[in-house]
MIVO-893512 format. One record per residue (C-alpha): residue number from 0; residue in one letter; x, z, y. Coordinates in nm, 2 decimals, decimal comma. Example, Ala and Ser with C-alpha at 12.3 -4.5 7.8 and 13.67 -1.06 7.14 Angstrom:
2
@seq:0	type:A	x:1,23	z:0,78	y:-0,45 .
@seq:1	type:S	x:1,37	z:0,71	y:-0,11 .
This chain:
322
@seq:0	type:M	x:4,31	z:4,16	y:10,23 .
@seq:1	type:K	x:4,62	z:4,18	y:10,05 .
@seq:2	type:F	x:4,78	z:4,34	y:10,36 .
@seq:3	type:S	x:4,52	z:4,61	y:10,35 .
@seq:4	type:V	x:4,58	z:4,70	y:9,98 .
@seq:5	type:L	x:4,94	z:4,70	y:10,04 .
@seq:6	type:K	x:4,90	z:4,93	y:10,34 .
@seq:7	type:K	x:4,69	z:5,18	y:10,12 .
@seq:8	type:A	x:4,95	z:5,17	y:9,85 .
@seq:9	type:L	x:5,24	z:5,24	y:10,09 .
@seq:10	type:V	x:5,03	z:5,53	y:10,25 .
@seq:11	type:A	x:4,97	z:5,68	y:9,91 .
@seq:12	type:G	x:5,33	z:5,64	y:9,82 .
@seq:13	type:L	x:5,44	z:5,82	y:10,12 .
@seq:14	type:A	x:5,18	z:6,09	y:10,07 .
@seq:15	type:T	x:5,31	z:6,15	y:9,72 .
@seq:16	type:I	x:5,67	z:6,16	y:9,83 .
@seq:17	type:A	x:5,58	z:6,41	y:10,10 .
@seq:18	type:A	x:5,40	z:6,62	y:9,83 .
@seq:19	type:V	x:5,69	z:6,63	y:9,62 .
@seq:20	type:A	x:5,92	z:6,72	y:9,89 .
@seq:21	type:V	x:5,68	z:7,01	y:9,98 .
@seq:22	type:L	x:5,69	z:7,12	y:9,62 .
@seq:23	type:A	x:6,06	z:7,10	y:9,61 .
@seq:24	type:G	x:6,10	z:7,30	y:9,92 .
@seq:25	type:C	x:5,87	z:7,56	y:9,79 .
@seq:26	type:G	x:6,09	z:7,56	y:9,47 .
@seq:27	type:G	x:6,41	z:7,59	y:9,68 .
@seq:28	type:G	x:6,24	z:7,89	y:9,85 .
@seq:29	type:D	x:6,15	z:8,07	y:9,53 .
@seq:30	type:Q	x:6,52	z:8,01	y:9,42 .
@seq:31	type:S	x:6,64	z:8,14	y:9,75 .
@seq:32	type:A	x:6,42	z:8,46	y:9,72 .
@seq:33	type:K	x:6,60	z:8,53	y:9,39 .
@seq:34	type:K	x:6,93	z:8,55	y:9,56 .
@seq:35	type:Q	x:7,08	z:8,90	y:9,60 .
@seq:36	type:F	x:7,31	z:8,96	y:9,86 .
@seq:37	type:L	x:7,53	z:9,29	y:9,86 .
@seq:38	type:N	x:7,80	z:9,40	y:10,10 .
@seq:39	type:I	x:8,07	z:9,62	y:9,95 .
@seq:40	type:A	x:8,27	z:9,85	y:10,17 .
@seq:41	type:T	x:8,62	z:9,92	y:10,06 .
@seq:42	type:G	x:8,92	z:10,02	y:10,27 .
@seq:43	type:G	x:9,23	z:9,88	y:10,43 .
@seq:44	type:T	x:9,38	z:9,58	y:10,29 .
@seq:45	type:A	x:9,70	z:9,75	y:10,20 .
@seq:46	type:G	x:9,51	z:10,03	y:10,01 .
@seq:47	type:T	x:9,36	z:10,06	y:9,66 .
@seq:48	type:Y	x:9,00	z:10,02	y:9,75 .
@seq:49	type:Y	x:9,01	z:9,66	y:9,89 .
@seq:50	type:P	x:9,14	z:9,49	y:9,58 .
@seq:51	type:I	x:8,92	z:9,71	y:9,35 .
@seq:52	type:G	x:8,63	z:9,62	y:9,57 .
@seq:53	type:G	x:8,72	z:9,25	y:9,56 .
@seq:54	type:A	x:8,73	z:9,25	y:9,18 .
@seq:55	type:L	x:8,40	z:9,44	y:9,17 .
@seq:56	type:A	x:8,24	z:9,16	y:9,39 .
@seq:57	type:E	x:8,38	z:8,89	y:9,15 .
@seq:58	type:I	x:8,24	z:9,09	y:8,86 .
@seq:59	type:L	x:7,88	z:9,12	y:8,99 .
@seq:60	type:N	x:7,88	z:8,76	y:9,11 .
@seq:61	type:K	x:7,97	z:8,65	y:8,75 .
@seq:62	type:E	x:7,75	z:8,89	y:8,56 .
@seq:63	type:I	x:7,43	z:8,92	y:8,75 .
@seq:64	type:P	x:7,23	z:8,61	y:8,80 .
@seq:65	type:G	x:7,16	z:8,51	y:9,17 .
@seq:66	type:M	x:7,42	z:8,78	y:9,29 .
@seq:67	type:N	x:7,61	z:8,70	y:9,60 .
@seq:68	type:A	x:7,84	z:9,02	y:9,66 .
@seq:69	type:S	x:8,13	z:9,03	y:9,89 .
@seq:70	type:A	x:8,40	z:9,29	y:9,96 .
@seq:71	type:Q	x:8,49	z:9,39	y:10,32 .
@seq:72	type:S	x:8,79	z:9,58	y:10,46 .
@seq:73	type:T	x:8,69	z:9,91	y:10,62 .
@seq:74	type:G	x:8,83	z:10,23	y:10,75 .
@seq:75	type:A	x:8,77	z:10,38	y:10,40 .
@seq:76	type:T	x:8,55	z:10,67	y:10,31 .
@seq:77	type:V	x:8,41	z:10,83	y:10,63 .
@seq:78	type:A	x:8,35	z:10,49	y:10,77 .
@seq:79	type:N	x:8,19	z:10,37	y:10,45 .
@seq:80	type:I	x:7,95	z:10,67	y:10,44 .
@seq:81	type:N	x:7,85	z:10,59	y:10,80 .
@seq:82	type:M	x:7,79	z:10,22	y:10,72 .
@seq:83	type:L	x:7,58	z:10,33	y:10,42 .
@seq:84	type:K	x:7,39	z:10,55	y:10,64 .
@seq:85	type:D	x:7,30	z:10,27	y:10,89 .
@seq:86	type:G	x:7,24	z:10,00	y:10,61 .
@seq:87	type:S	x:7,51	z:9,77	y:10,71 .
@seq:88	type:V	x:7,66	z:9,78	y:10,35 .
@seq:89	type:D	x:7,48	z:9,82	y:10,02 .
@seq:90	type:L	x:7,77	z:9,94	y:9,81 .
@seq:91	type:A	x:8,09	z:10,14	y:9,88 .
@seq:92	type:I	x:8,40	z:10,29	y:9,73 .
@seq:93	type:V	x:8,43	z:10,64	y:9,84 .
@seq:94	type:Q	x:8,60	z:10,98	y:9,76 .
@seq:95	type:N	x:8,35	z:11,20	y:9,59 .
@seq:96	type:D	x:8,44	z:11,51	y:9,78 .
@seq:97	type:I	x:8,38	z:11,35	y:10,14 .
@seq:98	type:T	x:8,06	z:11,21	y:9,98 .
@seq:99	type:Y	x:7,95	z:11,55	y:9,88 .
@seq:100	type:Y	x:8,01	z:11,69	y:10,23 .
@seq:101	type:A	x:7,79	z:11,41	y:10,36 .
@seq:102	type:V	x:7,51	z:11,46	y:10,12 .
@seq:103	type:N	x:7,51	z:11,84	y:10,19 .
@seq:104	type:G	x:7,58	z:11,81	y:10,56 .
@seq:105	type:T	x:7,91	z:12,03	y:10,53 .
@seq:106	type:E	x:8,28	z:11,98	y:10,65 .
@seq:107	type:M	x:8,31	z:11,68	y:10,86 .
@seq:108	type:F	x:7,94	z:11,60	y:10,83 .
@seq:109	type:K	x:7,83	z:11,94	y:10,94 .
@seq:110	type:D	x:7,47	z:11,89	y:11,11 .
@seq:111	type:K	x:7,51	z:11,52	y:11,02 .
@seq:112	type:K	x:7,36	z:11,50	y:10,68 .
@seq:113	type:V	x:7,34	z:11,16	y:10,49 .
@seq:114	type:D	x:7,03	z:11,14	y:10,27 .
@seq:115	type:N	x:7,02	z:10,77	y:10,15 .
@seq:116	type:I	x:7,36	z:10,78	y:9,91 .
@seq:117	type:R	x:7,32	z:10,73	y:9,54 .
@seq:118	type:G	x:7,59	z:10,74	y:9,28 .
@seq:119	type:I	x:7,68	z:10,46	y:9,06 .
@seq:120	type:A	x:7,98	z:10,58	y:8,87 .
@seq:121	type:S	x:8,32	z:10,76	y:8,92 .
@seq:122	type:L	x:8,61	z:10,51	y:8,91 .
@seq:123	type:Y	x:8,97	z:10,68	y:8,89 .
@seq:124	type:P	x:9,10	z:11,01	y:9,02 .
@seq:125	type:E	x:9,28	z:11,07	y:9,35 .
@seq:126	type:T	x:9,50	z:11,37	y:9,29 .
@seq:127	type:C	x:9,58	z:11,65	y:9,53 .
@seq:128	type:Q	x:9,96	z:11,66	y:9,54 .
@seq:129	type:F	x:10,16	z:11,95	y:9,69 .
@seq:130	type:V	x:10,51	z:11,80	y:9,73 .
@seq:131	type:T	x:10,82	z:11,99	y:9,82 .
@seq:132	type:L	x:11,20	z:11,92	y:9,80 .
@seq:133	type:D	x:11,36	z:12,08	y:9,47 .
@seq:134	type:S	x:11,61	z:12,23	y:9,72 .
@seq:135	type:S	x:11,34	z:12,46	y:9,88 .
@seq:136	type:G	x:11,31	z:12,68	y:9,55 .
@seq:137	type:I	x:10,93	z:12,67	y:9,57 .
@seq:138	type:K	x:10,77	z:12,63	y:9,22 .
@seq:139	type:S	x:10,42	z:12,77	y:9,28 .
@seq:140	type:I	x:10,15	z:12,74	y:9,53 .
@seq:141	type:A	x:10,12	z:13,12	y:9,50 .
@seq:142	type:E	x:10,46	z:13,12	y:9,68 .
@seq:143	type:L	x:10,34	z:12,94	y:10,00 .
@seq:144	type:K	x:10,26	z:13,25	y:10,21 .
@seq:145	type:G	x:10,50	z:13,23	y:10,51 .
@seq:146	type:K	x:10,60	z:12,87	y:10,44 .
@seq:147	type:R	x:10,55	z:12,58	y:10,66 .
@seq:148	type:V	x:10,29	z:12,34	y:10,51 .
@seq:149	type:A	x:10,16	z:12,01	y:10,62 .
@seq:150	type:V	x:9,79	z:12,04	y:10,53 .
@seq:151	type:G	x:9,68	z:11,70	y:10,64 .
@seq:152	type:A	x:9,53	z:11,57	y:10,96 .
@seq:153	type:A	x:9,27	z:11,80	y:11,13 .
@seq:154	type:G	x:8,93	z:11,74	y:10,99 .
@seq:155	type:S	x:9,04	z:11,52	y:10,71 .
@seq:156	type:G	x:8,95	z:11,52	y:10,33 .
@seq:157	type:V	x:9,30	z:11,61	y:10,26 .
@seq:158	type:E	x:9,29	z:11,91	y:10,48 .
@seq:159	type:A	x:8,97	z:12,04	y:10,32 .
@seq:160	type:N	x:9,14	z:11,99	y:9,98 .
@seq:161	type:V	x:9,43	z:12,19	y:10,08 .
@seq:162	type:R	x:9,21	z:12,47	y:10,22 .
@seq:163	type:Q	x:8,99	z:12,50	y:9,92 .
@seq:164	type:I	x:9,28	z:12,50	y:9,68 .
@seq:165	type:L	x:9,48	z:12,76	y:9,88 .
@seq:166	type:A	x:9,17	z:12,98	y:9,90 .
@seq:167	type:A	x:9,16	z:12,98	y:9,51 .
@seq:168	type:Y	x:9,51	z:13,16	y:9,52 .
@seq:169	type:G	x:9,37	z:13,38	y:9,79 .
@seq:170	type:I	x:9,58	z:13,24	y:10,07 .
@seq:171	type:E	x:9,43	z:13,15	y:10,41 .
@seq:172	type:Y	x:9,57	z:12,94	y:10,68 .
@seq:173	type:S	x:9,67	z:13,26	y:10,87 .
@seq:174	type:D	x:9,91	z:13,34	y:10,57 .
@seq:175	type:I	x:10,10	z:13,01	y:10,63 .
@seq:176	type:D	x:10,24	z:12,80	y:10,90 .
@seq:177	type:A	x:9,98	z:12,54	y:10,88 .
@seq:178	type:Q	x:10,09	z:12,20	y:11,04 .
@seq:179	type:Y	x:9,80	z:11,95	y:11,09 .
@seq:180	type:L	x:9,99	z:11,63	y:11,00 .
@seq:181	type:S	x:9,88	z:11,32	y:10,83 .
@seq:182	type:F	x:10,08	z:11,25	y:10,52 .
@seq:183	type:A	x:10,29	z:11,00	y:10,68 .
@seq:184	type:E	x:10,39	z:11,26	y:10,94 .
@seq:185	type:G	x:10,42	z:11,52	y:10,67 .
@seq:186	type:A	x:10,64	z:11,32	y:10,46 .
@seq:187	type:N	x:10,89	z:11,25	y:10,74 .
@seq:188	type:A	x:10,88	z:11,62	y:10,84 .
@seq:189	type:L	x:10,96	z:11,71	y:10,46 .
@seq:190	type:K	x:11,25	z:11,48	y:10,46 .
@seq:191	type:D	x:11,38	z:11,60	y:10,79 .
@seq:192	type:G	x:11,35	z:11,97	y:10,67 .
@seq:193	type:N	x:11,07	z:12,05	y:10,95 .
@seq:194	type:V	x:10,81	z:12,16	y:10,68 .
@seq:195	type:D	x:10,85	z:12,30	y:10,33 .
@seq:196	type:V	x:10,56	z:12,15	y:10,17 .
@seq:197	type:A	x:10,36	z:11,83	y:10,25 .
@seq:198	type:C	x:10,02	z:11,77	y:10,08 .
@seq:199	type:L	x:9,82	z:11,45	y:10,03 .
@seq:200	type:T	x:9,52	z:11,33	y:9,82 .
@seq:201	type:A	x:9,59	z:10,99	y:9,65 .
@seq:202	type:G	x:9,63	z:10,82	y:9,31 .
@seq:203	type:Y	x:9,97	z:10,87	y:9,15 .
@seq:204	type:P	x:10,24	z:10,74	y:9,16 .
@seq:205	type:T	x:10,19	z:10,73	y:9,54 .
@seq:206	type:A	x:10,42	z:10,50	y:9,74 .
@seq:207	type:S	x:10,51	z:10,75	y:9,99 .
@seq:208	type:V	x:10,60	z:11,03	y:9,75 .
@seq:209	type:Q	x:10,81	z:10,77	y:9,57 .
@seq:210	type:D	x:10,98	z:10,70	y:9,89 .
@seq:211	type:I	x:11,08	z:11,07	y:9,94 .
@seq:212	type:A	x:11,19	z:11,08	y:9,58 .
@seq:213	type:S	x:11,42	z:10,79	y:9,64 .
@seq:214	type:Q	x:11,61	z:11,00	y:9,90 .
@seq:215	type:H	x:11,56	z:11,36	y:9,78 .
@seq:216	type:K	x:11,50	z:11,53	y:9,45 .
@seq:217	type:V	x:11,12	z:11,63	y:9,47 .
@seq:218	type:R	x:10,90	z:11,89	y:9,30 .
@seq:219	type:L	x:10,52	z:11,89	y:9,26 .
@seq:220	type:L	x:10,36	z:12,23	y:9,26 .
@seq:221	type:P	x:10,11	z:12,29	y:8,96 .
@seq:222	type:V	x:9,75	z:12,41	y:9,01 .
@seq:223	type:D	x:9,71	z:12,67	y:8,74 .
@seq:224	type:A	x:9,43	z:12,64	y:8,48 .
@seq:225	type:D	x:9,23	z:12,93	y:8,60 .
@seq:226	type:K	x:9,24	z:12,84	y:8,96 .
@seq:227	type:A	x:9,14	z:12,49	y:8,86 .
@seq:228	type:D	x:8,84	z:12,62	y:8,69 .
@seq:229	type:A	x:8,73	z:12,84	y:8,98 .
@seq:230	type:L	x:8,76	z:12,54	y:9,21 .
@seq:231	type:I	x:8,54	z:12,33	y:8,99 .
@seq:232	type:A	x:8,29	z:12,61	y:8,95 .
@seq:233	type:K	x:8,25	z:12,63	y:9,34 .
@seq:234	type:Y	x:8,30	z:12,25	y:9,43 .
@seq:235	type:P	x:8,17	z:12,03	y:9,16 .
@seq:236	type:F	x:8,36	z:11,72	y:9,27 .
@seq:237	type:Y	x:8,70	z:11,85	y:9,15 .
@seq:238	type:T	x:8,83	z:11,75	y:8,80 .
@seq:239	type:K	x:9,14	z:11,87	y:8,61 .
@seq:240	type:T	x:9,43	z:11,61	y:8,60 .
@seq:241	type:T	x:9,77	z:11,60	y:8,43 .
@seq:242	type:I	x:10,05	z:11,42	y:8,64 .
@seq:243	type:P	x:10,28	z:11,28	y:8,37 .
@seq:244	type:A	x:10,64	z:11,37	y:8,35 .
@seq:245	type:G	x:10,86	z:11,11	y:8,51 .
@seq:246	type:T	x:10,60	z:10,99	y:8,76 .
@seq:247	type:Y	x:10,85	z:11,04	y:9,04 .
@seq:248	type:A	x:11,22	z:10,96	y:9,00 .
@seq:249	type:G	x:11,42	z:11,27	y:8,91 .
@seq:250	type:F	x:11,11	z:11,49	y:8,84 .
@seq:251	type:D	x:11,05	z:11,50	y:8,47 .
@seq:252	type:E	x:10,80	z:11,79	y:8,43 .
@seq:253	type:E	x:10,42	z:11,74	y:8,34 .
@seq:254	type:I	x:10,23	z:11,89	y:8,62 .
@seq:255	type:P	x:9,86	z:12,02	y:8,60 .
@seq:256	type:A	x:9,66	z:11,93	y:8,90 .
@seq:257	type:V	x:9,32	z:11,88	y:9,03 .
@seq:258	type:S	x:9,18	z:11,56	y:9,16 .
@seq:259	type:V	x:8,88	z:11,42	y:9,34 .
@seq:260	type:M	x:8,75	z:11,10	y:9,22 .
@seq:261	type:A	x:8,71	z:10,76	y:9,39 .
@seq:262	type:M	x:8,35	z:10,65	y:9,31 .
@seq:263	type:L	x:8,13	z:10,37	y:9,37 .
@seq:264	type:V	x:7,80	z:10,45	y:9,55 .
@seq:265	type:C	x:7,50	z:10,27	y:9,68 .
@seq:266	type:T	x:7,20	z:10,33	y:9,91 .
@seq:267	type:D	x:6,86	z:10,42	y:9,80 .
@seq:268	type:K	x:6,75	z:10,07	y:9,86 .
@seq:269	type:V	x:6,95	z:9,95	y:9,54 .
@seq:270	type:D	x:6,65	z:9,98	y:9,29 .
@seq:271	type:D	x:6,71	z:10,14	y:8,95 .
@seq:272	type:K	x:6,70	z:9,80	y:8,76 .
@seq:273	type:L	x:6,98	z:9,66	y:8,98 .
@seq:274	type:G	x:7,18	z:9,98	y:8,97 .
@seq:275	type:G	x:7,18	z:9,97	y:8,60 .
@seq:276	type:E	x:7,29	z:9,60	y:8,60 .
@seq:277	type:I	x:7,57	z:9,69	y:8,83 .
@seq:278	type:A	x:7,70	z:9,97	y:8,60 .
@seq:279	type:K	x:7,68	z:9,75	y:8,29 .
@seq:280	type:A	x:7,87	z:9,46	y:8,46 .
@seq:281	type:I	x:8,15	z:9,69	y:8,56 .
@seq:282	type:F	x:8,20	z:9,85	y:8,25 .
@seq:283	type:T	x:8,19	z:9,54	y:8,03 .
@seq:284	type:N	x:8,46	z:9,37	y:8,24 .
@seq:285	type:L	x:8,72	z:9,65	y:8,27 .
@seq:286	type:D	x:9,01	z:9,40	y:8,22 .
@seq:287	type:R	x:8,93	z:9,24	y:8,56 .
@seq:288	type:L	x:8,97	z:9,57	y:8,72 .
@seq:289	type:K	x:9,31	z:9,63	y:8,53 .
@seq:290	type:A	x:9,41	z:9,31	y:8,66 .
@seq:291	type:A	x:9,33	z:9,38	y:9,01 .
@seq:292	type:H	x:9,53	z:9,70	y:9,06 .
@seq:293	type:S	x:9,73	z:9,95	y:8,85 .
@seq:294	type:V	x:9,46	z:10,22	y:8,91 .
@seq:295	type:G	x:9,23	z:9,99	y:8,70 .
@seq:296	type:K	x:9,35	z:10,13	y:8,37 .
@seq:297	type:L	x:9,21	z:10,46	y:8,47 .
@seq:298	type:I	x:8,86	z:10,33	y:8,49 .
@seq:299	type:T	x:8,67	z:10,41	y:8,19 .
@seq:300	type:K	x:8,32	z:10,45	y:8,08 .
@seq:301	type:E	x:8,41	z:10,78	y:7,92 .
@seq:302	type:N	x:8,53	z:10,92	y:8,26 .
@seq:303	type:A	x:8,26	z:10,76	y:8,47 .
@seq:304	type:Q	x:8,06	z:11,06	y:8,48 .
@seq:305	type:N	x:8,35	z:11,30	y:8,59 .
@seq:306	type:G	x:8,29	z:11,46	y:8,94 .
@seq:307	type:L	x:7,96	z:11,30	y:8,99 .
@seq:308	type:S	x:7,83	z:11,56	y:9,24 .
@seq:309	type:I	x:7,56	z:11,37	y:9,41 .
@seq:310	type:P	x:7,22	z:11,22	y:9,31 .
@seq:311	type:M	x:7,26	z:10,93	y:9,09 .
@seq:312	type:N	x:7,09	z:10,59	y:9,10 .
@seq:313	type:A	x:6,87	z:10,63	y:8,79 .
@seq:314	type:G	x:6,95	z:10,29	y:8,64 .
@seq:315	type:A	x:7,32	z:10,36	y:8,66 .
@seq:316	type:E	x:7,27	z:10,70	y:8,52 .
@seq:317	type:K	x:7,09	z:10,58	y:8,22 .
@seq:318	type:F	x:7,34	z:10,31	y:8,14 .
@seq:319	type:L	x:7,64	z:10,57	y:8,16 .
@seq:320	type:K	x:7,45	z:10,80	y:7,91 .
@seq:321	type:Q	x:7,40	z:10,53	y:7,64 .
């Protein structure tokens, strides 16, 4: 009799434990469902996008409940856009001009239009720099007819920038000796006297230009205000920039230029609520971005809508307009 009662009590106890375990498991499942996983595509580990992307992941993980964001090294903008297209990443740092081409199916994305990209915010300018040696005597882009110009690798974003800026001056590639060289190649050609001008698009000061300036006196060629206005009217991803005097050793002139913007984008699967939370987290933690890389000081809410030339995530757009 006593054994029967004990057995019943034991069975009841085990049933209670099992029920609690099931409930705990359900609770754990609910918590897991609240987790949000975001992959952030950046660039090479030696570049600017990677440390900024890592800082963004830290900010999102700290500020958004349940967030599990991680930054990954990639081949930068074009690769990032293709990863956004196929859904292998959720957020990416990209150049706004190349993203504009993707969304509109032009330039290197001709007949390969990408429809699922939305803007979160512009981050910092990547400046179009026309670099020559002071000894060349060249002081204006208008003087480049007949000159040897390293215009960037064929089909690159830099090459498109150079072609568009030259066109604003009424100069076509047929008017110059265009050499399709990456900036690393163009920089060497400039140092060796094999080209007159080398062009790049990058945040300033740019290490490769600093390297040239350490060996030769350099000059940057200005983009005149009226030409910049014409460019921006035609290509909304450009913004006006001033390169401060003394940015490069031995060159103490302030130079008006144009820039494209490094921007943070997402896929259309990032809903408006999350887009707003991401934008808020970023612009209330700018000190972390400043600590991650020197370009972080250029990231501000005031400039976050500059050059936004693609459809925006509505939540991020609402936050930026507050």
